[in-house]
KEVEXLO-346962 format. One record per atom (N, C-alpha, C): x, y, z; residue in one letter. Coordinates in steps of 0.1 Angstrom, whole numbers, plus 5000, padded with zeros to 4 digits. Last residue first. Layout:
# residues N
XYZA/...
//
This chain:
# residues 99
091936052015X/093236102002X/094235992005X/090536042038X/090035932020X/090935992011X/091636182058X/090936022058X/090235962049X/092036422044X/093336282056X/093136162059X/090736492033X/092236482026X/092936372036X/088536572049X/088736482036X/089436432032X/090236722067X/089936612070X/089536522064X/089936952047X/091136882050X/091436732058X/087637022044X/087936962034X/089936922030X/087237082071X/086436992064X/087436932046X/088637342071X/088937222082X/088137052072X/087137492053X/088337452050X/089237312056X/084837462060X/084837442048X/086537452042X/084537442098X/085037582088X/085537452076X/082937212115X/084137212111X/083437312098X/080937012124X/081037122131X/082037162129X/080236772110X/080936772124X/081536882125X/078036872090X/078236702099X/079036732115X/079237052075X/077937092085X/077937012100X/081036942067X/081537062078X/080337052081X/080636732052X/081236712060X/081236842070X/078736912032X/077736832046X/078936792054X/081137072020X/079637122031X/078437042038X/081636852005X/082136862015X/081337062029X/079636711990X/080336652000X/081436732009X/077436981979X/078536921980X/079336841990X/075537181986X/075337151972X/076837031970X/072137102009X/074137202007X/074037151994X/070937172041X/071037102030X/072037222022X/068537132063X/069637092059X/069537102045X/065537142077X/065537182063X/067637222061X/063537072098X/065337132095X/065737222086X/061137072101X/061437152106X/063537192107X/060036932074X/059637072077X/060237192095X/062536722059X/061536772071X/061336892076X/064036712037X/062636672039X/062136772050X/067436832036X/067136732047X/065436812042X/069836742006X/068836842016X/067636722021X/072836761992X/072036652002X/070736792007X/075736641969X/073936671972X/073536661982X/077336511960X/077736461974X/076236641980X/076936351933X/077936441941X/077836511951X/076436081940X/077736081930X/077736251930X/074336041961X/075835971961X/077035991951X/072436291972X/072836251952X/074536211959X/070136231997X/072236261989X/071736151980X/067936312025X/068036292007X/070036292005X/066636262048X/067736312040X/067736282032X/065036132065X/064036262058X/064936242049X/063735842080X/064835872064X/064035992058X/062435842106X/062535852096X/063335892085X/063435982132X/063435852138X/062935822119X/065436272140X/064836192134X/064736012128X/067036532157X/065736442166X/065036282151X/068736682128X/068336672144X/067436522147X/070836602114X/071336742121X/069736802128X/071436312102X/072036382116X/071836532124X/068536152090X/068936332094X/069636352107X/068135882080X/067836002089X/069036112091X/068635872047X/068835832057X/068235892068X/068735782010X/067435832022X/068435772034X/069935871978X/070235761988X/069135852004X/070335811941X/070235891951X/070335811970X/070935661921X/072135761923X/071335811934X/068835451907X/068535661907X/070335701912X/069135291929X/069835261916X/069835441910X/069935361962X/068835321950X/069435371936X/070835291999X/071035331982X/069535311974X/070335422028X/069735362021X/070235372004X/072135422055X/072035522048X/071135392035X/072635472085X/071335402078X/070535392063X/075035582091X/075335412093X/074035392086X/076535822072X/075735762076X/074835632078X/079535802069X/079235902084X/077435832086X/080035582051X/080535632064X/080135672078X/078335662031X/078435512035X/079435512052X/079235982023X/078035942031X/077935822036X/081635822017X/082135942025X/080635972035X/080635701988X/082035652000X/082335712017X/079935901977X/078935791987X/079835651996X/081236111969X/080336121982X/080035951983X/085135991966X/083636011960X/082436011969X/087136251975X/086536091972X/084936091970X/088636471960X/087836461967X/087136311965X/092336541951X/091236471947X/089936441960X/094036751970X/093936571965X/092836621965X/094937111959X/094537001967X/093936881960X/098237281954X/097437171948X/096537101962X/098237681974X/098937431971X/097637391963X/097937871952X/097237831966X/097737661962X/101038101941X/099838021937X/099137961952X/101938371957X/102438281954X/100738151948X/102938701937X/101938641941X/102138461945X/104738861930X/104938831941X/103938691950X/106138841895X/104938881906X/105638791926X/108239061883X/107838921883X/106738941894X/107139311860X/108039301866X/107439071873X/108639331825X/107239301837X/108039281848X/109939601808X/110339471813X/108739461826X/
//
């Protein structure tokens, strides 16, 4: 006879918001282009010319400044880096503000 597992499942997370919505809120100078990408001044360093490229569908981002190099693969990592939050805290922030 099989023993019942004492392992409890992780709580289900709500669906994340569209990255474009979050980028619009956090990057006031964002210029969106029809190819699904946008450019803005990078919030991770003193920037006067748009050097941050973002994918509005996936949340991918990369700063093309040689002095910065900020990058990430999803909207949770961007929010975490931008607001100084751990991954879990960034996800909770997104669920609370956009859920």
